[in-house]
C-alpha positions, 0 to 999 in steps of 0.5 A, a space after each residue: 448544508 455546509 455541514 453535510 459538505 464539510 462532513 463529505 470532505 473530511 470523510 474523503 481525506 481520511 479515505 484518502 490518507 487510509 489509502 495513502 498509508 496503505 500503499 506506503 505500508 505495501 511499499 515498505 514490505 516490498 522493499 525490506 527483509 527476504 523476497 519470500 513473497 516471490 514467485 521464483 526466488 534467484 537460485 531458479 533463475 540461476 538453474 533454468 
């Protein structure tokens, strides 16, 4: 019984770590480099 609980906690911890790394990676990508992923560029906003 204790083995099952330990394994379940380990699985949940692994999933939490995985999503934390994924979130931080997306935040890093959003802050770095060009904003090629944006829908509108700054030039388009200035022309309007």
